[in-house]
N, C-alpha and C positions, 0 to 999 in steps of 0.2 A: 882479500879475495885469496883462497886455498889453492895449492897445487898440485903436485905429484910425488912419490914418496922418493927418498933417497935410498938407494939398492943397496943392499949389503951383499952382493954375492954376484959372481961374472954372470952376464946373459948372452944371449946369441945376437947377433947384428942382424935387424930385420932385413938389412940391404943385401949383405954379402954373406950371411949367415956365420962369418968368425964368431967363434966363442970365447977368443983372447982378449977381451975389452974388459978394461978396469972399470969399474960402476962409478967411483969417484969421478975420474975422468970424464966420464960420460954427463954425469951430473953438473960439472962444470965447464961444459962445453961454452963458450964464449961468443955471441953475435956482436960484433962491434958495428953500430949504425949513427951515423950523425956524432960521434964522439962521446957516445954514452955505450955503458956496458950492460948487457942485459944476460940473466943466467936462463939457460933452456936445458931442460934434458931432454937429450938427443940419441935415442935409442939406434944408432948406426955409428959405425967408424969413417974411416975418412972417405967411403964410398958415398957418404950423404948428398955430396955436390953431383952425384953422375945422374943425369936425366933418366937413366935405367935405374929402377928398383925392383929387383927380384920378389916374387912373392914367397910368403910365408908356407913352408912346407913343412919337413919330418920334425923341424924343432918347434914347430907350433905350441904344443904344449907345454913345453918347457918355457918359451917365452912368454905365453901368456899366462903361465901360474906365477912368472916372477912379476910381471905386471898387477896382478892382483894379488901380490903377497901382503898378509894381514896384518905383518908386523914394520909394515911401512912407517915413515915417521913424515909427518907434514913439513912442507917447505912451501915457500913462495913460488907458483911459476914466472913471475915476474916481479923483481924487487923493485919495482917503477911503475906507476900508474902509466900504460901507455896510453890509456885512450884521455888524458890530459896532455899529450904531448903532440902537438901538430907536425912534428917531423918524422914520426912513428906511423904510420897508417896503414900498414900490412906486413904481414911475416908469414913465409912459404905459400903467399898467393901466386897463382901460375898467372903466366902474362894474360892479359885481355885479348880475346880472338872472338871470330862469330860464333854464334850456336853451333855447336856440333850435332850432328845426327846419329851418327856411327851404323851407317846401313851395311848390310854385308852384301848386296849386288846392287847393280845399277840398275835394273828394272824395280827392285823394291824400293829405291829411291823417288823415282819416278811414279811408281804407285803412290808413296806416301804423298807427293805433293800434289797429285790428281785428287786423293780424297781431301787434303787440306784445302783444295781450291773450291770445293763443294758449297758454298757458302752463298745464300741467297736470303731475299727477303724473311723467309720463315722463320729462320734462324734468330731473327731479332724478337719476334714474337715468345721466344722461349726464357726471355731476360726476365729475372725476379729481384725483387727489392726488398723483400721480408726475411723473416729468418728461413725462409726455406731457401736461401742463398748461401747458406753456410754449407749444407750438404752438394750444393751445385757447385759451389768453388773447389769441394774435395773430387767430385765427380770431374769436372772441368782440368784439374791438375792432372789426373789419370789420363783423360782422354789426349792432352797434348802430346803424350809419349806413344800414343797408340801407332803399331806399324814400325817401331823403332826396336830393334831385337837387342841392342846394347844399351838402352836408355830405361832406367826405371825411377817412377815417381814414390818418393819417401812421404807423401802427403798422406795425412790422417790425424788421427787425434793422438798427440804426444803428451807427456807425463809433463807436469807443468809446475813450477814453484816460482812466486814473485817475492824476491827479497826486497827489503827497503834500500839497500844499498851493496855494494860490491862486498864490502867487510860484513856482511850479514847472509853471505851465499853459503848455504849448506856446505861444511867439507866433503870432499870427497865425492860432490855428487855425481861425478864425471865416471866413477867407477862401477862395473857390471854388479858388483855386490851391493851395493847401496841402496838402502830399502827406501822406495817411493811410495808407498802404500799409501801415505798419508796426502800426498800431492794430489793435486786435480789434475784436469786436463784442459787443452788448447787445441783447436783445430790448426793445422799448419798445411796451406798457408793462410795466416789471420792475424790482424794486430790484435795483441793481447786485451787491448782497453777493449774492443768489440765483443770480448767474451767475459767481459764483466771483472777483468782485472785491472785497477787503477781506474784513471779516469782521462777521457779524450780532452787535449787542452787546445784552444783556439787562439792565436793571435796573428795579427797582421804584421807587424815589425817589431815587435819587443821579444826579447828571449825570454820563455818561461821559467827562467832559472836566473840567480845572480849572476850579473854581467861581470865576469871577472875573467875573460881569455888569458889562457885557454884552458882555464880550469872550470870543473863542472862540481855541483854541490856533493857533500858526501852522502845527503840521502839523495839518491841517486836510482831509482827504481830498475832492479837487474832481474832478469827473466833467466830461469834456468830450465832447460828442455832436457828430456831423455825420451829416446826412442831405441827400438831395435832393427836391424836388417839382418838380410843373410844374402851371401852373392849367390846368384844363380847358377845351376849348374854349367850350362852352356857357356858362362863366362870363365871357365877354368883356364889359368895360364896366361890371363888378360890382364893388363893394369886397370885400377879402379880410381876414378876420379869423384871426388865430392864436390857438388855445384849448387852453391846458393844462388837462387836468381837475385834476392835481394832481403838484406834484414836490417832494422833501423834500432839503433844507428852506428853501434859496433859492437862485434863478438868474437869471443874465441870458440873454437872448435876443439873437442877430444874424440877420438874413436879408441873404443877398448881402453880408457883411461890415460892415452898418450895424447898430447897437446900436437894437433896437426896444423893450426893456422890460427890468424887473426887478421880482420878488416874492417875498413870503414867504409863510407859511401851508402847511403841507405836506398841506393836507387839502381845500382849496378852489380852484376854479379861476383861473388867471390869463389874461386874453384881452388881446392886443393887435391894433391897426390896423396892417396890414402893407401896404396896398395900394401905397403910393407906393416900397416898396422890393423889389418883386416885379417879374420880367420877366412880361409880361401872357400873356394866353391866346393862344395861336397861335405865341409865341415858341418857335424849338428849343433854348433855351438852358434850362438847368435852374436852379432857385434853390437856393440851398443855405443851410440851418437850420443854426445851429451854437447849443447850448446849454451854459453853464456851471454847474452845479449844486455849489452847497457844502454838505457833509455838516453842518456846523454852523454856526449863524449866532446872532445876537442872537434869532431867534424859535424857536431851541430851546429857549432857556429859557422860553418859554410852553408848550412842548410835552413835558413830563415825565411823560408818561401811563405807567402800569404796564404796557408791551408791549416789543416789540423794537425797538431804534434800527435802522432801515433807509433807505437814501438813494436818491436818482436819482426819474427820472421813472416812476410806479408806475401811474398810470392814463391814459386815453388822450389822444393828442394829434391835434387836427382843425384842419382848414380849414374855415371858414364864409365863404360867398359871400351877399351881402348886396346889394339894389338900389342903385345910384350915389346916388341924389340923396336918396330917403326912405325909412325901413323901420321895422318894427314891432322895438323893442328890448328891451322888456320889457313885463308886464301883470301883473295882479293879480287873482285872483278871491275873492270875499268873499260868502257867504250868510248870511241872518238869518233865521231861522225865527218864525213868531208864536206865541203862546202854545199853540195844540194842537197844534204843528207840521204843520198841514194844507196849507201854502203858506209857500213862501221868496221874500224878498225879494233879489234878485241883485245884485251890484255888480261891475263890471269895471272896472279903470283901466290903461290902455295908455299907455305912454312911446314917442313917435316918437321917430327920429333924422332930423334935419333940417338943412339948411344953417343957419349962424349968422343971426339976424336976419329970419328968414323969419315972419310972425305968423300964429297959428293960424287966423285967419279965412281967410287966403290958401291956406294947406294943405287947409283944407276945401272952398275951391273948385275945387281941382284935383285933390282925391283925396276917395275914400269911405271912412270907416272903418266895418268892422261887426264886431260881438260876436254870438256864435251858440252855441248850446247844444243837443247832439246825446245821445240818450239810449243807452247803450251795453246796457242791457237788453234794447233792442228788435233787437241785432244777434244775427246766426244764425252758428254755425260754418262754414258753407261757403261765406259770402260771397255767397250768389246772391239778393243782395235790393238795394233801394235805400238806400244809406247816407245819402243826403241825406236821405231821407224821415223819418229817426229823428229829425230837428230837433224840438225841444220848446220852444224859447224863442229870440227874437230881441230883442236888448238895445237900447235908445234911447239916443242921445247925449244927455248933460244937461250943465250950466253945468261949469267946470273943476274937476277931481279935486284930491283930498288929496295928491297926489303932491308932492314938491319939486321938479319938473322940469316940462317941458311935457307934462303928460299930459291925456288925455282920457277922460271918465267915462261909463260906461254903467251904466243900470240896468234891470232886468227882473222879471218873477214867474214862479214855475211854481207850479200848483196840485197839491196832492198830489204831492209829490216823493218819489222813492225816496232814503230816508236812508241816508248811510254810517255803518255801525258795522264794530267789528270782526266783530260775529256777521253781518252782512248788508253787506258792503262794495260797494253799489251805486255804479257809477260814471256819470259824464257825460263827454262830450268838449266841451271848450270850444274854439272856433275864432275867432281873430280875423285878420280880411281886411283889408287894405288894397287898393283899386283905383283905377285912374285916372280920368279923366273919362269913357274910352269903356266902362267896365265891365270892363277887363281886371285879372286880379289882379297886382299889383305885389308883394305880399309876403304871407305866409300864417303865422301860428303857431298852434299848438295844445297842449295838454296835457289830461289826464284829470284831472278833479275830483270832489270828492263833497260833497252838501250834507249838512251836519252842523252841531251848534252846541255849543260848549265853553263852560261856565260855571261858577261856585262858588256854594254855598250854605251854610249853617251846617254846617262840618264835613265838607262832600261836594263833592268833583270830580264834574259831570254831564256827559255827553255825551248831547245830545238830550233832556234833562231828567234821565236816568237816574243813579244813583250807580254807576257801572262799577268793578268789581272787577278791579284791575290783578293778573293773572297772569303776571308778567313776568320777564324776563332782561336781565342785561347781556351786550352783544354787543361784540367787539371785530373789526374786520376782519381775518381772519386764512386765509391759506392756507400749508399745511406746506410746499409747492414754490414757490411764487410770492410769499410774504411779503405785501406789503399790496396788491398787484395782485388783482383779481377774476374770477372766472367767473361769468356768468349762471347756469350749472346749479349751480354750487356757491351762490349766492345763495338760488335754488330749493330747493336741497336743505336749506338752513338752514330755509328756512319752513315746507317740507312737514314735517320733522321737529319744529319748533316746533308745529305745528297738531296733528299727531299726538299730542304729549303735553301738550295743553289749554293751551299757552301762548297769551296773548293780546296781550302787549305787550313791545315792546321798547327798550330806553335804547341810544342809539348811543353807546357808551363808547368813548372820550370826544372825540368828533371829529366833523364831517361825513362821512358814508360816500358811496360811490359813487352818483351820480345814478340810477342801474337801482335801487338798493336801496329807494329810495323810491317808485318806481313799482310795483316789486313787493308792497310792504307796502299800498299803496293795493289792489292788486289782490287780495291774498290776505285783506286786513282783520288788521291787527295794528297796535294802538296805538303811539304812539312818542313818545318824549323823544327830540330833535333837540338835540344837545350842541355847544356852541363847542370849538373848538381851542383849549382854556387850561388847562392844569395846571401849577402850580409848586411841587409838593410837596416839591422838593429845598431850597427856602428856608424851612423849617420850620426847620431845623437850621443854618441859614446867619450865625449870628453878628450882624456888623452889617448885614447887607443884608436890606432890607425887601422883603415879597413887593410883586412888580410892581403889584399893585392899589393899593398907596398911592404909586406914585410917579407924577406927572405926566408924565414921559417915556415913559411905557409905555403912557400912556392911548389915544393914537391908536392903536397896535398891536392894542390889546385890542378898542376898540369896531370898529376895522376888520374883525376877525374875526366879531363876531356881526352888522355888516351884511351881511357876504357869505354866512353862514348863512340868515340870514332871508329875503334878496333871493333866493336861489337856490332856496331850498327853500320859498317861502311858498303855494304852490298845494297842496301835498299835503294831502289829507284825513286820513292817517295820523297827522301830528304833532298832537299835542293839548297838548304843551308845549315851550317852548324852555327849554333850559339855559344858563347863562352859564358853563357850563364844570367843572371838577371838582378838588378839592383844591387851590383856588387861593388861599387866606386869604380875607379879606374887607376891603373899603376902597371909598375913592371911584369908582375906576374900574368896581367891580362896579354902584353905584348909577348910574353914569351909563350903561351898558350896559342895565340894567334901566328905565331911564327911556327910553333911545330905542326898546326894543321895544314898550314900553306905548304909546308915542304912534305907533308904525309899524304895531303889530299887537294891537289890543286883544282878538283873538277867540282870543286861546290863553292859558294861564296860562305863567308862570315859574318854573322849579326853579333853584334853586341850596342846595347842602348845606354850602358851605364856610364860610358864615358862622354856622353853626347856625339854628336855626328861630326865631331872635329878630329877624332883621333883616328890613327891609322888601322886600329883593329876592328874595323867594321868595313864590309865592302858595300853596305847599302844605307842609307841615312834611316834609320828606325825609330822616331821618337814615339812617346807614348804620352796620349792625350793631349797632343799638341792641337789646340785652335785650328779651325779651318783656314782662318786669313792667315797664318802662319806658316801651314804647308805649302799653301799655294805660293808665297813668299819665297820659299826656300827653293821649291819646284821652278820658279822663273828664275832665279840666280843663274847667269850662264856661267858662272865661276864652280859653281856645284856639279860635278859631273856624273855623280852615281844617284840612282832612284831612290825615291823615297816611298817607303812601305813603313806603314804605322805598326810598331811592335804590339800596342795596346790603344783600343781608343773605345768611345761609347760604352760607358760603364752600366752593366745592366742590372745595376743595385735597385731590385723591386722593381717598382712601376718607374720605368726608365727609356733610356735609349731615343729620347728626344732630340732633335736637331741631326741625326743620321744621315736624312736624306740630303743635307748639306753637304754633308762629306762626300756624299757619292756625287754630287752635282758637280763638284770640283774635280774629283778623281775622272770623272769621266769627260771632263772638257779640259784637262791641263796635263800637256806632255811632262813627263816625270814624275808622276804619281801614279802609284800602280798598285792602291790598293791597302788592304790591313787586317789587323787580326783583331776582333772585339774581343773586350773583357768581359765575362767569359762563357763557357759553356754552360756549367751546371750549378745550381745552386748547393752548395757544399752542406746540406743539413743531413745530420743523422738521425737515425730512427732511434726513438726514445719512446719508453713506455709511462704514460702519464700516471697519476694516482688513481684515476680512474679506470686505468685498465686499457686505456687506448692509446694507440701508436700516434705519435705527431713528429715532424722534423725540429730537430733540437740546432741550436746554433751556440756559439761561446758564450759561455757563463752557465747553461744549461745542466752542465754535470758538476757543477761545483767548482769548475777550473778558474784558477787566479793566478797571474792576469788573465784577461780575456779582452777581445774586441768587438764582443756582441755578435752583432748580424753582419759584419762586413765580409762574412764567407759566404753571404747569398748574393752574388753577383751574375747569378746563370740566366741564360736564355730559356734553360729549363728548370722544371722542378727536379730535385733529386731522383725522380724516376723517369726522368726524360720526358715527361709531358710538356710541349711547348709553352713558354710564355707568349701573351697577346704580340710581343714585341718581335718575337721570332718572325710573326707573318709581316713585319716592315722590313725585315732583313732579307726575306726572300723575295718580297719584291724589288728591293734594290741591287739584290745579288743577281737577278735573272738575268740569264744569256740572251734571251731574244727581246729585243728592245721594240716597242712601239713609240712613233713619235707624231706629233700632231703640229704641222705648221701650215696656217691659213686653211688652204683646202685641198690636203694632201695627207695622207696617212704613208708613214714610212715604218717597214718592218725590218729590223737590222739583225742579222747573225753575228754575235760576237764571237763565237766561238773560234779557234784556231784551226780544228779539225772536223769537226762535226758538222755535217750539213742538216738541213731542216727534214732530211728523209726519216719517216717514223713519226714525223709530228702532223697533227691536224688542227687548223685553224679555225676557232668558232666565234660567231658572231653574234651579238644579242643587242637588241634596241628597245629602250624603254622610254615612257611616257609620265612623268611623276611618279615613278616609280613601279608602273604597271607595265608587265610585259607586253610589247608590240608585235615582234615578229624577232625569229633567230634562225640561224643556218650554219651551214658549213661555208666557210670563206675559200673559195678555188686560190690556192696561193702557189705560185710556180717553187721548185726546189730552190733554197736559197743556200749559196754555198757560204765556207767560213769566211768571216770579214768581209761580209756584202749583204746586199740590202734590196728589198723591192719596194715600189711606191704604187701608191695607185691614187686617184682622185676621190676625194670622199662622195662626190655626186654619181661618181660610176659605180659604187659599191652596191651590193644587194639589198642593202637597208635603205636605200634612197628613197623608195616610194612609199616606205612607212613613215620615213621621216616628213617627207612633203605633205603626205596627208594627216599628219597629226594636229591636233589642237593643243596639246599639251604646253605647261609653260616651261617645263623643263623634259628635255630630251639627252639620253646618254646611250652612248654607244659603247658597248663592252667586249673587248677581244681579248681570246686566250687560246695560247698553244698548249695542248694536250698529246699525251703519248697516244699512239693510235695501238698499239699493243704493249703488253707487259715485258719488262725488262727484269733483269735478274734482281734488281734491287727497286724498282718502282713499278706499280701497278697501272694497267690500262686506265686513260682517262686521267691520269695526274695531269694536274697543272704545273707545267714548265715556267710560263710566264704569262701575265695577265696586266692589262691596263683598261682606264676607261676615260672617256674623252666626254665632254659636254658639247654637245652641236650647239651649233649658233641658234639663239632665239628668232622665231619667225615672226614675233610681233613684240610690240613694245611692253615691257614689264611695268606693271602700275601697281601700287599698294593694295593688299588685301583687305578684303571687306566682309562682312555680313549683310545680306539682303533681309530687311524687316519686315515679315507680312503681317497687313493688320490683323489678319484672321487668326493670328497666334495668340492677340489678346493680352491685356495687361497684366504686369508684373503687381503680385500683392505683397504688402509686407504688413508685420504687426510687431508691436514693441512691447516687451515683456523684461521690464526693468533694465538691464544692461544689454540684452539680447535684443537683437534685431532678427526676426524672421520673415525670410523670403520666400514665395510661394510662385513657382512657375508652373501653372497649369496643374496637372496631376502628374507630372513627370520628376519635377526637381524640387527639393526643399535645402535651403542652404541656411544657416543659423551664424549670424556674426556677431562678435561681441564689442559694443563700442567704446567699451573702457579699453580693451587691449587692441581693438583694430583689426583683430584675428578672425578668421573663418573658425567655427568650432565644430561644425558638422556640415555635411553635405549629404544630402540621401537622394539616390536617384531609384525610382519607382517604388519608393519604401524601402531601400536596399542603404544602409549607411556604407558610404564610399569614402568620404574624405573626413579624416578626424582632426586634422589640423593644418591652420595654413592660413592664407598662402605668407609665408615669413621671408623677409629680405635675409639674404645669406650671401656673406664675403668671406667664408673661411673654408677650410677643405682640411680634412684629415691629413695630417703631415707624411709627406713621402720620404724616403730617406735621402733625395736629393735635395729637398727644403732643408735638411739638417746642415748640408754643408757648407763649412765655412766659418765654423764657430761664431764669434760673435758679428762676422759680416754675412752672416748665413740668412736666407729668407725667413727661417724660422725664428730666429734671435731679433731681427729686426720687426717681425711681427708681433711678436711678443713684447718688446719693448714698446710698441705701440697700441699694446693691448687689443691686437685684432682677436685672438684668442679667447677673449673673454667679454664679447659684446653683447648686450641685450639691446633691445629696441622698446622704446617708451612710446606710447600714443601719446602723440603733441595735440592732435584734434582729429575728431572723425566727423566729418559733416554726411547728411543723408540726404537726397533731392529726388522727389518723384519726378519723372519727365513723362513725356506721351506716350514714348515706346518702352522707357525702361526705368530702372531705379538707379542711381549713381549715388556710389559712397565713396567719398574722398577721405584718405586718412594720410595723414602725417606722423613720420616716426624719427625721433632721436635716436641714433645709436651711440651707444655711452659703454663705457666699462663698466662689469658686474659692480664693481666697488663703488659706482657712484650710486647712492641710495635715494638721492631727491628724486620727487617725481618731475621737478623741473631743474634740470642738471644747468650749471654752469656753461656758458656757451664756449667757454676754452674746452671743456671735457666732451665736448660732441665731436664723435668721430665721423658720422655720418649724417645727413638729412635726406630721407627718404621719402616720397612723395606716390601713394599709389592710388589709383583711382579705377574702383571696380565699378563697370557699366554692364549692370544685368538686364538680359532681354527676355521678352516672352517666348524666344525660341530655345529658352534654357542657356542660351550662352552668356557666359561670363568674360568680358574683355577686361584685362589689366594694362592698364597704363603706368608704367613704372619710370620715376626720375630719380637717379641716385647722384647726391652730390657729397662725396668724399672731402675730408678734410684735407687741405692741399700739401700739408707736410707729411703726410702718411708715405710709408713706403709703397713699392708695387702692391698690387694685391691679389690674394689667393683668387677669388673670383667675384664674379657681378652677378648676382642671381636670385632666385628665389627658391624656398623649400616647401613644400608640403607633405603631410602624412597621409595614406590612404590605410584601409584595413586590409589586413595580410591576405584575406583571400583574394583581391585583384593583383594576381601574379602573372599574369598572362600580358606579355609586352610585345606589341608590335610598333615599329618607328619607319618613319622614310628620313634615310639619312644614311651617313657612313655606318659601316659595319662588315661582317657580322660581329668581327672580334672587337675588343676593346681598343679607343684611338682616343688621341686627345690632339690638341692643335697643331702640337709640333710632332706628331707621330701619326701620321693618318695617310700616309702615300698610298699604302698598300690598302686601306680601307676603300670600298666602293660603295658608292649611293644608290641603294635599291631599300625595296621593304623587307625587313628583316624581322624574324619572330624569335623570340626567347622567354624563359621562364625568369621571374626575379631570382632564382638561386641561380641561373646558369647566366645571369648579367653578372654576378659576384666573381671576383678574381682571387683566388685564395693565396695571395700572396704570404710567405711564411711569417713576415711580420706586417699585420694589416697596416693599411693606409688608405688614402685616395684610391678608388679603383672602379672598374666598371663602366667608365664613362664611354659615351658614343657622341662623335664630334659631328657636326654640320646636320643637324637634326632638322627636318622641318615641320615634321608633326608625331605624335606617338599616341598609342590608346594604352589603357591598362584595363583590364576586364578579368571579371571572375569566370567561371566554366559555363555561367549562363549567358555570357556576353554582355553583361551589365558592367558600366565603367565610366571611366573618364577619359574625355579626348583631349590634348592640349599641343597648340601648335604655335607658331610663328605670327604675327599679325601686322597688318600695316605694311610698314617698311623696314622691319626688323629684320636682320639677317638670320640664317641658320643658327641654332642654338646647339650647346652641350647640355647632354641629358644623363642622367643616372637614376637607376632605381634599385633599392637595397632591403634589405631585411635587417641591416646593421646601420644603427645612427652614426653620425659623424663622430659625435662623442666618443661610442663605444669604438670605433675604428682607431679613434687618436689614442684611447688609453690601453688596448690591446698589445700585448706583447706577442703574442703566437696566435694564428688564424684559429686554434683549436678554442681560444678563450672567448671568441665571440658566439654570442647566444641570440637566435632567432627573437626578437620583440614582437609586440602584437601589431606593428605598422609596417608599413613600406615606406621608407625614407625618398621622396622624389626629388630631385633637384634638375632645376630647368635654368642653365646658366646664358646670360647674353654675352658674357665674357669669362673664360678659364683660362689661367694663368699655364703656359706649358710647363711641361713635367721635367724639361732638361736631360741631362746624360753624357755631355761632353767628360765629365766626372762627375763624382759624389762627394766631392771635399772642398769644392770652391761653389759660388753662385753662380751657375752656368745655363740658366735659360736665355737665350737670345731677346735682343730688346723686343724684335717684332712679335714675340711671345708674351711679353709682360702686359701687365695691366696698370697704367699710370693712375694716380688718385686724381681725375679729373671727372667732370660729370658726364653720365651715360643716361640714356633712353631707350626704354625697349617696349614693347607690348607683346603679349601672349593672350591666346585664346583659350578657353577651358570651356567644355561642355560635356553634357551628359551623353553616353554610348549605350544604345541598347542593341539586343542582338539584330535587329531589323536594317541598321544601318553601320557602315564601316567607316572605317579611317580614310581611306581614299576617297569616297562619297563626300565626306564632311570637307577635305581639302579642297575638292574640286570645285565644290559650291562656293567656297569662300575666295577662291580664283576667278570663278566667273561673276561673281556679284562685285568684283573690283572694275 
């Protein structure tokens, strides 16, 4: 790495303008840090330590000319690689503090927040996920400082060069006369890999470089940035701060060739004083800002989170201007509520930046400091009102504060405060004003705050005295085009979708997020765990290396990350808990961090899972992926006094989230369980252009990155563009705040909210018979208060007459709670909660049958070699091969419908959860038993003509494909399948199937049949669960009804293809073409409802494809009708986790299905009704 020149002539001090400075002494100034000596060129004399730095004035030209002297000689900025020393993690970096707004008036501060609060549903529609996001990010970065006269965004295209390592950085690149003509450009903010420099790398736990802490490879991609800026004229005589919201992973900064600082921590700000290094306002000269960013540093060992490794300046870069002598540099807001929450004691602590040695009494003589609170609830959308008139509290200055610096303490009270909660996110605006003796505003800072109280009781986490239920999700910052760069519209999109799906809490996994995210969570109402940027998962299998938490050399860096998080985010009402990080072991450094937080902010609880529930560094029991029975056991332990909230559960990788209803059955009924955070929110796919020019979602390894963990980054409830996965419907149902329960003859509606009543909701009921609508209407329900219920007898409901008069076999009552009017985040008629109950049958249910009419005529058969042709009147023609035992074709009214079938099928396209567990995984056991490689050999095929039908009995032996003999050995037979086709003159085909698996087989993927239709029969209608994808262990949200989809719509485009598109509890279905011709299939006899899917993609293709884009529509539609389908699991994705009741043991099974032709003249409900009436 290259440094700055040794100076050969006296220069003027940037701070005090003394010109009697020996340049050799300047260059040799020493900084002693942790017993190491570093050489830094410092262009100041003794005054360098003063907090006041004078601006460059008339000596500007002399000084700058010296800095740019062409006779300079290169020396190292640091004779020591600080980016590989865990004890050196910042230099000249200002203390962490809240975001600074730098208003010039109180009214200006209120107008600023009034504008920033104008966020509603429409903003989410502006979210972009493609290449347009780059320009949107630059516009967004600039818009965030709109209305702030003393904050300037430096976002834009910066000159950029990517060196292979620090030793390859172009010499003197930080000087203004450096020629960067050959350099490219990169948008700031943006990770440089997202602009074509280097490659994104995805790993879960492994470090993507040689593990040798604290060292990183010499081949360490190093980004060199350059941009120019000028100080606005309005900033004359003021101090200048350079503020980086975040850069990954460590960086040096120069202004006009002078080193101004160094920082680590890829997710927190770094701020530097640069007043003395800048050409002042009014100067025609432009300042050159240069930044050198290391992709890897010792800090990378603390940042081993399960997400993409991306580098560079990925958040905003700001210039901040503050008054010359004295200004507000930090402040804290705390509210304490009395026992009945009727009034709040307010405390505001303010830190002032002043010249060294100035006593606080003198400061208060020359200046006035005020703290005021304004009620946002009194603000109107159009702004045509007096913002200043909304003041509700003015606090008084009291004796010294608890800050460990020169702070000022204010206290005040507010009666009947509007409390903040996720249900009612009431906000106030805090304004801190510094005025001079004449009453002029010298400095003004502000933020939005909420009045709320977080406490704990026996086995409970309380917000404002209520044991809130955490209906949460983990969220990484992720944009498929921008990487770790944020768009406000995309953050709003996240929150809107979360609100729509009843999510009320988010864990910032696993690092502090962009500052705007916290403001939006305050505004929307979202409980939050704010997590320190600490994860050292890769140390788990590191041999002799201990986790950094056990090493004193890492203590400072770890504590600094916690301090930076707390000090930046401390005023946000949404944060109810601080987290010490994730999967970073446990040791003394965690104890130190927890101790610091408890001393600094006792108003919140501390969360940390890494050491397990027995450590003193967590105030809640917060396990990850613990099974239901284990969390219930902990909750029932009388010696465990803390609440249990799952920090991660229900791993949403691909087609997953099975069994999640069992968690919520336990949470809703077990004292001490208060919810959890699903892993996780979004599939972390990146947008990549394929060889065909089309864009697709990419994952680990798709960029040539090695090592990588493939698609383990795809664990979201949404796709990268925030389109919901089907599982999110299940989450919405289980998280819904209005609960409907049915017990015996009573309906109970419970409002689980702690603040909201049911005012503004309308309750809608609908009753169906065998899927057909009978009646619907509004249900008159009195307003239900928080934590209250309303009950009514089912027999007294408005649906009762329809129920009693219906002759249907199955009658379902569906109840829905909808919004009467649009809200800020949700549209009118949005469904908040919904439930369905099957009403008691009014008659005895007996097996289904078809009624054979003599007039329908006989079935005619013809034998043509191996082919048996079956003719049913002039409607249907079936061709069956007696050698294979399979139907080769089926025509309806001359139109080819079925191309292949009906085939026994016991295999499914592998899901991610099927792979979990290595040698113990379902996939490993299935493959070891050859279940992925079964063919069915026709053992016998007997045709029998009967009076009213033709009966064809086929016996198959299912054997591995490697078994070449047509008469396999008994020991190689995996399945024996008996299929009997009864073909009637009505056109009906009844298939009775008996499956006899070998008893030593593992649990099976499915028990069912498969057939193929011509792809023109793409209109699917079914009576069963839906309308979205659902499986036996993930179907609570799905409702029994008659649903319609196309085959294309049935497909679920998981980024890695797998079993998908299934629908549970199906009674019947039809597949028809545009003319209404097609096939009907249903359960028959005593068979229970089945699992169904229809896809343009074969099971084999779904199994082999590694991206959804690889799938190519075939000429057929592959249809599966399953008597049994194994659950998909989801407790995690690395162990076999399907619960026992959703497994399919290798025992005999028997089931019957009915197939018959469909024409436009008859519908599925008509056919199904007829088979019921014939029973």
